[in-house]
C-alpha positions in Angstrom: 8.6 33.3 -32.6 6.7 36.0 -30.8 4.4 33.5 -29.2 7.4 31.4 -28.0 9.0 34.5 -26.5 5.8 35.4 -24.7 5.5 31.9 -23.4 9.0 31.9 -22.1 8.4 35.2 -20.4 5.2 33.9 -18.8 7.1 30.8 -17.7 9.9 32.9 -16.1 7.3 35.1 -14.4 5.4 32.1 -13.0 8.6 30.5 -11.7 9.6 33.8 -10.2 6.3 34.0 -8.5 6.7 30.5 -7.2 10.2 31.3 -5.9 8.9 34.5 -4.2 6.0 32.7 -2.6 8.3 30.0 -1.3 10.7 32.6 0.1 7.8 34.4 1.8 6.5 31.2 3.3 9.8 30.6 5.0 9.6 34.0 6.8 5.9 34.5 7.4 3.7 31.7 8.8 0.3 32.0 7.1 -2.4 29.5 6.3 -3.0 29.0 2.6 -6.5 29.4 1.3 -8.4 26.1 1.6 -9.5 26.3 -2.0 -6.2 27.2 -3.5 -4.9 24.8 -6.1 -1.3 23.6 -5.6 1.2 26.1 -6.9 2.8 23.6 -9.2 -0.7 23.1 -10.7 -1.4 26.8 -11.0 1.7 27.4 -13.1 1.4 24.1 -15.1 -0.4 25.9 -18.0 2.6 28.2 -18.7 5.4 25.7 -18.2 6.9 24.5 -21.6 5.2 21.4 -22.9 7.3 18.3 -22.1 9.1 19.9 -19.1 9.4 17.8 -16.0 7.5 20.3 -13.9 4.7 20.4 -16.4 4.5 16.6 -16.5 4.4 16.2 -12.7 1.9 19.0 -12.3 -0.6 17.8 -14.9 -0.2 14.1 -14.2 -0.4 14.0 -10.4 0.3 17.4 -8.9 -3.2 18.7 -9.6 -5.0 15.8 -8.0 -7.5 16.6 -5.3 -8.3 14.6 -2.1 -10.8 11.9 -2.9 -9.8 11.7 -6.6 -9.4 8.2 -8.1 -6.2 8.8 -10.0 -4.8 6.5 -12.7 -1.2 5.9 -12.0 1.8 4.0 -13.4 2.9 1.9 -10.5 6.5 2.6 -11.2 5.9 6.2 -10.4 4.9 5.8 -6.7 7.3 6.3 -3.8 7.2 4.1 -0.7 6.4 5.2 2.8 7.8 2.1 4.5 11.2 0.4 4.3 10.1 -3.2 4.5 7.4 -5.7 3.4 6.2 -9.0 4.8 7.7 -11.0 1.9 5.5 -14.0 2.7 2.4 -12.0 1.9 3.8 -11.2 -1.5 4.9 -14.8 -2.0 1.3 -15.9 -1.2 -0.1 -13.6 -3.9 2.5 -14.6 -6.5 2.0 -18.2 -5.6 -1.7 -17.9 -6.2 -1.2 -15.9 -9.4 1.1 -18.5 -10.8 -0.1 -21.8 -9.3 -3.7 -20.9 -8.3 -6.7 -23.2 -8.5 -9.3 -20.4 -8.9 -11.7 -20.4 -11.8 -10.6 -16.8 -12.4 -7.0 -16.0 -11.6 -6.9 -14.1 -8.4 -4.7 -11.4 -9.9 -7.6 -10.1 -11.9 -9.8 -10.0 -8.8 -7.0 -8.1 -6.9 -6.5 -5.6 -9.8 -10.2 -4.9 -10.1 -10.5 -4.4 -6.3 -7.5 -2.1 -6.2 -9.0 -0.2 -9.2 -12.3 0.4 -7.3 -14.2 -2.2 -9.4 -14.8 -4.9 -6.7 -13.7 -8.1 -8.5 -13.2 -9.6 -12.0 -16.3 -10.5 -13.9 -14.9 -12.2 -17.1 -11.5 -13.1 -18.3 -10.4 -14.1 -21.8 -8.2 -17.2 -22.2 -5.1 -15.1 -22.9 -6.0 -12.3 -20.5 -3.1 -10.2 -19.0 -3.0 -7.5 -16.4 -1.2 -5.2 -18.8 -4.1 -5.6 -21.3 -7.2 -4.3 -19.6 -9.2 -5.0 -22.7 -8.7 -8.8 -22.0 -10.8 -8.9 -18.8 -13.7 -7.1 -17.3 -14.5 -6.1 -13.7 -17.8 -6.4 -11.9 -18.3 -2.7 -11.5 -17.8 -0.3 -14.5 -15.6 2.7 -14.1 -17.8 5.7 -13.1 -20.2 3.5 -11.0 -18.0 3.2 -7.9 -19.6 2.7 -4.6 -18.5 3.6 -1.0 -17.6 -0.1 -0.6 -15.5 -0.3 -3.8 -13.7 3.0 -3.1 -12.9 1.9 0.5 -11.0 -1.1 -0.8 -8.7 1.0 -3.0 -5.1 1.7 -2.2 -4.1 5.2 -1.3 -1.5 7.9 -2.1 -0.6 11.3 -0.8 0.8 13.8 -3.4 4.0 15.2 -2.2 6.3 18.1 -3.2 6.8 18.4 -7.0 3.7 16.3 -7.6 5.4 13.1 -6.5 2.9 10.4 -5.3 3.6 8.6 -2.1 1.9 5.3 -1.5 0.3 5.1 2.0 -1.5 1.8 1.6 -0.9 -1.0 -1.0 2.8 -1.7 -0.9 2.3 -5.4 -0.9 -0.4 -5.4 -3.6 1.5 -3.1 -6.0 4.7 -5.0 -5.4 2.8 -8.2 -6.3 1.6 -6.6 -9.5 5.2 -5.3 -10.1 6.7 -8.8 -9.7 4.1 -10.8 -11.7 5.0 -11.7 -15.4 2.2 -9.5 -16.9 2.8 -6.6 -14.5 5.9 -4.5 -14.0 6.5 -0.8 -13.5 4.5 0.3 -16.5 1.3 -1.4 -15.2 -1.5 1.1 -14.4 -4.0 1.1 -11.6 -6.1 3.8 -10.0 -5.3 4.9 -6.5 -7.4 7.1 -4.1 -5.8 10.4 -3.2 -5.9 11.0 0.5 -4.3 14.5 0.4 -2.4 16.8 -1.9 0.6 18.3 0.0 2.5 19.3 -3.0 2.8 22.9 -1.9 4.8 21.9 1.3 8.5 22.0 1.6 10.1 18.5 2.0 10.6 19.1 5.7 7.0 20.2 6.3 5.7 17.4 4.1 7.4 14.7 6.2 6.4 16.4 9.4 2.8 16.3 8.2 3.2 12.6 7.1 4.5 11.7 10.6 1.8 13.6 12.4 -0.9 11.9 10.4 0.9 8.5 10.7 1.0 8.1 7.0 4.6 6.8 7.1 6.2 3.8 8.8 9.9 4.6 8.9 11.2 1.8 11.1 13.3 -1.1 9.9 12.8 -4.8 10.7 14.5 -4.3 14.1 12.5 -1.2 15.1 15.3 1.3 14.4 14.3 4.6 12.7 15.0 4.9 9.0 15.6 8.5 7.7 12.8 9.4 5.3 15.4 10.2 2.7 16.3 6.5 2.7 12.9 5.1 2.1 12.6 3.1 -1.1 12.1 5.1 -4.3 9.5 2.6 -5.6 7.8 -0.8 -5.2 9.3 -4.2 -6.1 10.7 -6.8 -3.7 14.3 -5.7 -4.3 13.6 -2.3 -2.8 12.4 -3.6 0.6 13.7 -5.4 3.6 11.9 -8.6 4.6 9.9 -8.1 7.9 9.0 -11.6 9.1 6.9 -10.2 11.9 4.8 -8.3 9.4 4.3 -11.5 7.4 3.2 -13.4 10.6 0.6 -10.8 11.5 -0.8 -10.7 8.0 -1.7 -14.4 8.3 -3.5 -13.7 11.6 -6.1 -11.5 9.8 -9.6 -12.3 10.9 -8.2 -14.9 13.4 -6.7 -12.6 16.0 -7.6 -9.2 14.6 -9.8 -7.6 11.9 -8.0 -5.4 9.3 -9.4 -1.9 9.2 -8.6 1.5 7.9 -5.5 2.2 10.0 -2.4 2.4 7.8 0.4 0.0 8.7 -1.9 -2.0 11.0 0.1 -5.2 10.7 3.4 -3.3 11.3 2.0 -2.2 14.7 1.1 -5.8 15.6 4.4 -7.1 14.2 6.4 -4.6 16.4 4.4 -5.9 19.4 5.2 -9.5 18.6 8.9 -8.6 18.2 9.3 -6.3 21.2 6.7 -7.2 23.9 7.7 -10.8 24.7 3.9 -11.6 24.8 4.4 -14.6 22.5 7.3 -17.0 22.4 8.0 -17.6 18.7 11.5 -18.9 19.1 10.5 -22.3 17.6 9.0 -20.8 14.5 10.1 -22.2 11.2 8.7 -20.0 8.5 9.4 -22.6 5.8 7.3 -25.3 7.4 3.5 -25.3 7.2 2.8 -26.9 10.6 5.3 -24.7 12.4 3.9 -21.6 10.7 0.3 -22.5 11.5 1.2 -23.1 15.2 3.0 -19.7 15.4 0.0 -17.9 13.8 -2.3 -19.6 16.2 -0.1 -18.5 19.2 0.2 -14.9 18.0 -3.5 -14.6 17.2 -4.6 -16.1 20.5 -2.3 -13.6 22.3 -3.9 -10.7 20.2 -7.4 -11.8 21.5 -6.2 -12.1 25.1 -4.5 -8.7 25.4 -6.8 -6.1 27.1 -8.5 -3.9 24.5 -7.1 -0.7 26.2 -3.6 -2.0 26.2 -1.2 0.1 24.1 0.3 -2.1 21.4 2.7 0.3 19.7 3.1 4.1 19.3 -0.1 4.9 21.2 -2.3 2.5 19.3 -4.4 0.3 21.4 -5.5 -3.3 20.8 -9.1 -2.1 20.2 -7.9 0.5 17.6 -5.9 -2.2 15.9 -8.9 -4.5 15.6 -8.2 -7.2 18.2 -11.1 -9.7 18.1 -13.2 -10.6 21.1 -13.0 -14.3 20.3 -10.2 -16.3 18.7 -11.0 -17.2 15.1 -14.3 -15.2 15.6 -15.5 -18.0 17.9 -15.2 -20.8 15.4 -13.4 -24.2 15.9 -9.8 -24.7 14.8 -10.9 -26.5 11.6 -13.5 -23.8 10.7 -13.4 -20.1 9.9 -10.3 -18.2 8.7 -7.9 -20.5 10.6 -9.5 -23.5 9.0 -9.0 -21.9 5.5 -5.4 -20.9 6.3 -4.6 -24.5 7.3 -5.6 -26.0 4.0 -2.6 -27.6 2.2 -1.9 -27.1 -1.5 -3.3 -30.5 -2.2 -6.8 -29.3 -1.3 -9.1 -27.9 -3.9 -8.9 -24.5 -2.1 -5.3 -24.2 -0.7 -4.7 -21.8 2.2 -2.6 -18.7 1.9 0.3 -20.2 3.7 0.4 -23.2 1.3 0.6 -20.8 -1.6 3.3 -18.7 0.1 5.5 -21.7 1.0 5.0 -23.3 -2.5 6.2 -20.1 -4.2 8.9 -19.5 -1.7 10.3 -23.0 -2.2 10.5 -22.2 -5.9 12.3 -18.9 -5.3 14.8 -20.7 -3.0 15.5 -23.3 -5.7 
């Protein structure tokens, strides 16, 4: 009984200190020590076991920048209001109708987990049973290359994780039969901003361009209205984002800039640089022709031209030569063009196959 009383007193004292610190921060602008742990993390040890604050603090709130943090994908918050549905449809089509020797979902999970790709898979392997498959790189032996391919989060107020890259990948895991909200994957922590107020947190997110709060028409979405999690039902469908995804390594090279395809998609929608009025996104030939037109326009635009929100074509990875200088039947465009009847169908074939099943 005495121990419980002391613990409650310690808890109240810690919370009072937190409140006092927060009050002081609203009146005096001072820089927090660079080495200070987040306040929620500091008081986690004295919070009652099982409390929401303790759970958040110990699970995510104490994470440091650069940490590879195991997360339940149902816990992450979104930093964008839309997805290119056709990218997710491609992944789900390949997961369910794929012709790969090892199902692509295991490669995708291993890559997202910092382990490069799948190495072996049991006949009854499932994503929600990590013991049923192995990855090429063991946990603890990560390389710069494997870490660079991981999806990223920023820890926000209250220890809440905000996804800054990986909405399409995690949504694909969420939607697949052996995935769902309880599936775990490691994410790389970009920053821990849990000590900031919500207003300061979102100001920092905007300044760092770690949030894309524009809808499919380019209108601003209040950050309070961003989706609370991943999953197709939580997002709008941005067809321009889909289109630019399929132009990867044909008109531009994907890099480390967050929301890269959204910038290009906004350019397609708003600049008038490409006429896509005849695009039928349910027809392979029409889709391919539109991807070709968009990707050729990406290559043709001057490298110093501003594409969107200050980002230039060079920053956004515009290639010097269309399809990296290869013929239409070769390179990435050649791969993209392959119908489902081929031994190695293209991404669009998988997307349209899956989408036709959803429609029916």
